[in-house]
N, C-alpha and C positions, 0 to 999 in steps of 0.2 A: 153300821153300814153307811148310813147317810153322813154320819160324820167323817167317815174315811174318805168318801167320794167327794165330800166338800174340801178336806185338806188337800186331796190330788188335785182338784181343780185349781186352788189357790196356788199349789206349788206350780202346776202348768203355766198359770198365767204370769206367774213372776219369773219363771224360765224364758218365756217368750218375750216378755219386757226387757229382760236382761240380754236376749240375743239381738232384740231389734236396737237396743241402745249401743250395743258393740258394733253392729252393722254400721250404725251412723256415725260411731266415733271412728270406724275404719274406713269410712268412705273418702274423707279428705286425703287420709295417707295413701290409700290405693290410687287415688287420682294424682296425687303428687308424684308417686312412684311411676304411674304410666307416663306422666308428662315428662319426668326424667329420663324415661326410655325412649320416648318418641323424639325428643329434642335432639339428642346426639343423632337419630336417624335422619331428622331433616337437615341438620348441620353437615353430615355425611354427604347428603344429596347435593347440598349447596356446594360444598367442596369439589365433588365430583365434577359438577356442572362448571365451575371455575376453572378447574384443572383442564377441562375438555376444551374451554375457551383459550386457554394459555397454549395448550398443545397445538389447537388450530392456528394460533398467532405465530407460534414458533415454527411450524411447517411451512411457512412462506419461503419461497425462494430467495436466496441473498440478494439477487438483483432487484427482487420486487421491493423488498425492505429498504434497500439502498435508494432506489427511485422513490419511495415514498418519503423518506427523509430529505432528499434532495429537493423535492417539491415543497415541504414544510420550510425549507431553509429559505425560501424566496429566489425569485429569477434574478433580481439585481446583482447580488454579489455571486451566488452560486453559478451563474452562467459565466461571469468572469472568470471564476476559478476553473470552471470546465473548460473554458478556452485556454488558459494557461497549461492545463493538462494535455488538451490535444496538441497544441503547438509544441510543447516541450517533447512529447512522445515522437511527434513527426520528426524533429530535428534529431532526436536521440537514435531513432531507427535509421535514418539516413546516415547518421554517422557510423553506426555500427556496421551497416553493410558496406560501406566505404572502407573501413578499416580491416573487415574481414577479407574483401577484395585485394587490399594492400598487403596482406600478410604473405610473406615468401619465405620458402625454405633457403635460408641464407647459406647452410652448409652446402646443399646441393648446387646452388647457383655459384658459389666459390669454387667448387669443383669443376664445374663445367667451364667457367671462365679460365681456370688454371690449365685445363686440358686444350681449350683452344687456343691459348696464348703459346702453349708448347707446340702445337701441330700446325696453327695456322697464323699466329701472330695476332697483333692488335686487331686488325679488321675482323678476324674470326671471332674474336672475343666480344668485339662490339655488335656482331651480329647475334650473338647468343643473348645479350643484353636487350637488343630490340625486341626480341621473340619472347621476353619474359617481363610478365606484369609486375607493378609494384614500385614503390620508391627506392628500394635498395637496388633494382637493375638499373633505376634511372641514374642514380649516384653512380654506379659502376661505369655507366656509359659515359657520364661527364668527366670521370676521372680519365677513362680509355682515351678520350678525345684530346686531353692535354698530356698524353704519355709521351708524345715525341718531344715535348717542351721539357722534360725531365720529371723526376719524382715529386719535387717540391711543388712544380706549377700543378701537377696532378692532385696533390693533397690539397693545395688551396682551392681548387675547383670542387673537390669533394666536400670539404666544409662548406664552401658557399651555397652549393646546392643541397646539401644537407639541410641548412637553414631553410631554404625555400621548400624543401619537402615537409619540413616539420611543421611550417605554417600551413601546408595543405591538411596535414593531419589534424591540427587544432582547430581548422575553420568551422565556425558556427557553434563551437562547444559553449562558448561564452553565453549565448542564448540559453542553453539548459540551465546554466548556473543562475541565469537572471530569472527564469520561471521558479526555479527552487526557492529563491528569495522572495519573489512577488508573491506566491499563493499563499504562504501562512500569513503575510502581511494584509493581504485582501481579508483573510478570515478574521484575523485581529480587529480590522477596521469595521466589518459587520458585527462582531461582538460588541465593540464599543458603541456603535450605532443603536443596536438593539438594547444595550443596558440604558443608553440615553432616553430612548422611547419608553422603556419601563418606567423609570424615576419620572418622567413627564406624567404617565398615567396616575403614578401614586400621588403626585402633587396636586393633579387636577381632581382626584378622587377623594383627596383630604385623608386618606389612611391606607394602611397596607392590607391589601388583598391579594392572596397568592395566585387565585383563578384570573385576576385581572392582569398580572403581568407575566404569567407561566408562558405564553405564547411567544411573548417577545424574548423573553431569555431562552427558550428553546431554539429560536432562530438565531440568536447570538451564538449559543454554543455550537449549533450546527455548523455554521459558517467557519468556525474556528477548526472543528473536527475535519471538515473537508478540505480546508486549506493545508492542514498538517498532512492528510493522506496524500494530496498532490505532491506536496514537497517530499515525502518519504519515497514515493513511487519514482519520482525523477531523480532522487539522490541516489538510488540503487542504479539506475541506467548511468548515470553521471560517472560514478565511481567506475564502473566497467569499461566506460568509455576511456577514462583517464588510465586506468591499468593497461588496457590495450594499446594506447599511444605510447606509454612508457616502455612496454614490450618491444613495439616496432622500432622505437628510437634507439633502444640499446642493441638490437639487431644491426640496425643502420650504423652505428659506432663501430661494432665489431667487425661488421663486413668492410666498413671503409679502412681499417686498419689492415685487415687481410689483403685488401687490394693493392694498398701501396706496398705491401711487402712482395706481392707478386709482380709488381712492376719493377722494383727494385731487382728482384731476383731475374726477370726477364731481360733487363738490361745488361745484367752481368753475363 
């Protein structure tokens, strides 16, 4: 019986030692597995924080972001580019308002002039033109002024005064095209100056350090971007103005031909 208890005791001690050894052997494995589980959790938390920061950055209004980049670009060149935008828009808006006020329903005006010629003669037709705004009415009036001298004299007056009216329509449009050309040039100049400053810092430091020249390169690129933005905005307004002028000029030419035909028919 004592021998049996001794054997069981030895077997228990061996089993306990084996269990302890296995636990010790498993401890690094368990610790490594726990680290592998915790690490992705920490990475996920960091990713969530970074994503929240990026979302907060993206949630800024567009004008606020534009203002920040404008300040980063520097006041020296960005102020000049902004001045080109303001002056260009002022001229463009003034021309657009003038051209819209100068637009006339030529068919309706021609019909009124024809009725006035038939009922009251040249003076009645001139009164209709005086009461109508726009270059077409002014050309009609000048043609009617020379109606007594013949159709040829009226045609010459219409052609001459048409050139005057065309000059009025194109007034100050060249300034818009000037600002379209100057704005990107100023941006490119800012880019060149920024790159020169960056290379000066590289030569002074004796080596290439991205953090040393990043600010200068950013300023250089921002001036170019804003110069191109100004040029694009003004180009859209410029194209609209040119299209509007071409439309009014075409109406003037067609109306002039109609007026000469009316004067010839009235003489007969």
